N, C-alpha and C positions, 0 to 999 in steps of 0.2 A: 732516323735517330737524331736526337738533340744532344750535341756534344759541346762541353765547355772545356777548353784547355787553359789551365792556370799556369802562367809562365810562358811567354812567347820568346824564350831564349833559343839556344841551339837545338835542344831536343824537343821542347814544346812546340817551337815553330815548325820544325820538320814534321812532327806528327800532325799538327793542325792542317798543314797544307795537304798532306797525303789523305787525311780523312775527309777534308772538304771536297777532294776530287771524286769521292765515291758518291756524292750527292747528300751526304750527311749535313744536317743543319749545324754548322760549327760556329761557335763564338769563342772569344778569347778574353780572359780577365788579365789586363795589363795596366801599365801606368807609365807616366812620364813621356819621354821621347818615343819609346816603342809604341805606346798607345796612339800618339799623334800620327806617326807614320802609317800604322795599320789603318787608321780612319781615313787617311788621305790617299794611300797607295796600295792598301791590302798587304798581304804577306807574300814574300817571294822566296822560293826555294831554288838553289842552284845545285844541280847534280851533274858533274862532268860538264858537257857542252849544252846541257838542257837547263833552261830557266823557266820556272812555272810561277805564275802569280795568281793568287786567289783573293777574292773579297770575302771577308768575314766580319761579323758584328763584333765590336770591341768596346769594352767599358772598364773603368776602374771601380765600378760598383756592382757587386753581385746581384743586388736587388734589381738592377736594370736588365739583367740577363735572364733571371727567373729559373724555375726548376728544369733540370736536365736529366737525360737518361744515362749519360756517361760523363763523369767529371775526371779529366786527366790532370793529375798533379805532377807538374814537371819543373818544379822550382828546385833550387839548391837547398840543402838541409837547413842552413841557418834561417831561411825565410819561412819555414813551414809553420812555426808558431804564429806568425802574422796571418798566414793563409787560413788556418783553422778558425780564427776569430771572425772571419767574414764569409765562410763557405756555406753557412746554413741556408741562405736563400736559393742556392743551387740544387738543393737536395729534395727529392720526394721519397716516398716509401720504398721505391724499387731502384733508386739511383745507384749505379755502380761507381765506386771510386777506383780508378786505375792509377796506382802509385808508380810513376816512372822516375824514380829517384835513386841516387847512389847510396850505398851504405846500409847499415842495419836499421830496419824500421821499428817503431814502437811495439808492433804486434808480433815481433819475431818469435816470441815464446807463447803464441796463442794455441798451439797444438797440444792436446792432452797426452799424446803418445810420445812426447819428447821430454827430456830433462828440463828443469827450470820452468815448468808450465806456469803461465801467468806472472812470471817475474817481471816487475817494472824495471825499466832502464833509465836511471836517473841522469846519466850524462847526455842523453838526447831528448829527454822529456821530464825535466826536474819537477814540474808542477802537475804533471798528468794531463795537461791541456790537449795535447795532440791525441792521446789515447782515447779521450772522450768523444772525439769527432771521427777520426780515421779508425773506425772499429772494424775488426777482422771480418765480421759477418757481412759487411757490404764491400769489402776491399778485395780487389784482384791486384796482385803484384805484377809489375812489368819490368823485367831485367833487360836493360838496353845494351846491345852490343853494336854500337855504331859510333863513328867519329864525326861530329858535327861542330860547326863554329858559327859565330855571328860576324858576318862581314861588316854590317852596319845595322842599326835598329830595324827589326822586321825583315832583314835580308839574311837568310840562313844558307850555309853551304854544307852539304853532306860530302865528306871526304872519302869515307870508307865504311864498310859494314852496313847491314840492313836488317839485323836480326833482333826480334823481340821475343823473349821467353815470358809467357804469361801463366799464372797459376793462382788458384784460390789461396788466400791467406791462411785458411783453415785446412788446406790440403785437399786432395781428392778431386773428384770430377763434379761437374754441374752443367746444367743446360745453359746457364748464362755464360759460363766460361767457353763452352763450345761455340756459342753464337758470337761472342766477342772475338774469339780467335778467327772465325770466318770473316768477320768485318775487317779485322786488321789485315788478313791475307788479301782480301779484295782491294784494300787500299795500297797494296804493293809491298807490304812488309814481309820478310821471311819470318813467319810466326810459328813458334814451337809451344805446344801446350805441356806444362809441367804439373805433375801431381805432387811434387815436393819442391815448391819454389824457394823455400828457405835454403835448400842445398844450393840452388842456382845463385841466390843472393850471396851466400857465404863464399862460393867459388870466385865470383867476380871480385868481391871484397878482398879476397886473399891476394890477388894481384895488385889491386888498386891501393891498398893500404900502405904499400911501400913506395911505389913509383910516384904516386901523387905528392905526398909530403916531401920526399927527397927532391923531386923536381922543383917544388915550390921554394925550398931552401936554396937550392943550387942554381936554379934558372936554366937547367939543361933539359934536353929532349930525352925521350925514353931510351934510345939506343945507348947513350953515354952512361946511363945508370947501370944497365945490365952488362955492359962491356968493361966497366972499371972493376978490377978484381977485388979491391977492398970494399967498395960500395956495394957491389953485388953480394959479397960474403955477408955484409951487415944485413942486407935485405933478406937473404936466405935464412939467417938466424931468426929474424922477425917472423918470417913465414912459417918456420918450424914451430915457434911458440903458438902462432895462430892455428896451425894444424893440430897441435895437441889439444887446444881449447875446443876445436871442432869435434874431435873424437869424444870429448867429455860431454858434449851436448848432442851427440848422436848424428853428427855430420862429418863423416870421414872423407878425407881427400886422398885418393890413392896416388895421385901424381906427385912427383917430387918438386921442390922449389926450382931446381935447375931446369926441369922440363917446362915449368911455367914460364921461366925466363926465355926459353926457346920460343914459346908462343909469342911473347912480347917482341922478340926480334923479328919474327915473321910479319908482324903488323907494320913494320917499317919505322921510319923516323916520325915522331909526332910529339906535340906538346900535350901533356896531360891537362885535363879540365881544371885541376887545381892550380897548375902553373898559369893557365889562361886567366883564372880568377885573380891571382896575385898581380899579374900584369895589368889587369883592368881595375885593380884597387877594390875588388869585391871580397866579402867575407868568405873564408874557406871552410870546406866541409870536414874539418878535422875531427870533430866529435863523432860524427856518423861513421867515419872510416877508421879511426884509431882509438879515441877515448873509450868508445863503447866496447871495443874488443878487450881493452884492459879491464873494464868493468866486468865483463863476462868472465874473464880469467879469474878475477877475484871470487866470483860466485862459485867457480868450480875448482878453486885452490890450485891454479896453474901459475907458477911464477912467470913474470913477463919483463925481465930486465932490458931486453933489446927493444921491445915495444915501448917501455917506459922512456928509454933514451930518445927514440924517435919522436915520441909525443912531446917530451920536454923541449927538444930542440925546435920542433916545428911550432910549438905554442909560443915560445919566446920570440921566434922570428915573426910570427903573425901578430902578436900583441904589440911589438915594437912598431909595426906598420898599421896598427889599428884595424886589422882585418880578421880578428878573432874575438 
C-alpha cells in the first residue's frame, strides 16, 4: 500500500511510523525544519522506553510524491484550506482519504438519514474549498483517542492511548473500511470500526470543546479545569447546550457532563492539544471545535449563551496573540 501522511506532527508522525513498520510504502508531505530532519534522520517515535526510527520519503511538493492508495490528513484544522489546494497530485480514482483531525468536518451532514442533510458549514469552510476536495464518497473518518506530542521536529512521543475509531463518512459498511481497519490493526493501533462515525466525532468534540479553549485561555492542565467548581460548572453548562444540539441532529449523548468529567479525570494530568498550540505560537482549532457548534445550534434553533461566552473569550485571547 502506498500511503502519504500529510502533517508529520504529533498524530501524523505517530501514524506514519506505525504504518511504515507494516511494510507499507509511506511518504510524508512536510515542510520547514520538520522536512529537513525527516530527510536527514527519518521519523522517530518514542513509546515508553521504546524508541523506533523509520526512513520515509518526504517532500514539500505533492507532485514529487505522486498518486497514493491512502492519504492520511493529520493537520490542525486551520491548515486544511492550504492542504486541499495541493492535494490533487496525491489522488487517483480509488484513493482513500483518511481524515485524522479534531472537530466537526465539512462532510458532517453528508448522510441523508440525518437532519440538516447537505448543510454547508460556513465557519469551517466559508468558500466551499475543502468540501470540493475532501468529498464524503472517498473519505473515511478517523477519530483519534491518543495523547501524543512533538519532542522536537520529526521526534514524536506517545504518552497515552492507542485507539483509532474509523468509519465511512457516509455511514455503514464497506470492503475498503474493513481492509483499512485490518491494516491499522496490523500496524498496532487499537482499531474500532464504526458504522456511525459522526456520533464518535460529536462525542469526542463534546469533551474537547470546553477543556481545549479553557486550557488555552488559562494555561492550566486538564485536571485543574474539571476540579475547579466554578470553571467545571461553566463547562457543564456548555456541554448541556451541545448535548441539546446533538439531540436535534439525531446524535443523542446519554452520558451526563459530570460523567464525562470523570472520564477526563481518569486520563490523568495532561496539556490539551490547544494549550500546546498556544505555547508553540500556532493557530488554534477554535472554529472546528466551538464556532461550528454555535453555527449548528443556529441551524436547529438552540440558544447557546454559554458556548457564545466561551467562543468570545477564546477568540479575543487568540486574536490578541495572532493565533486565530
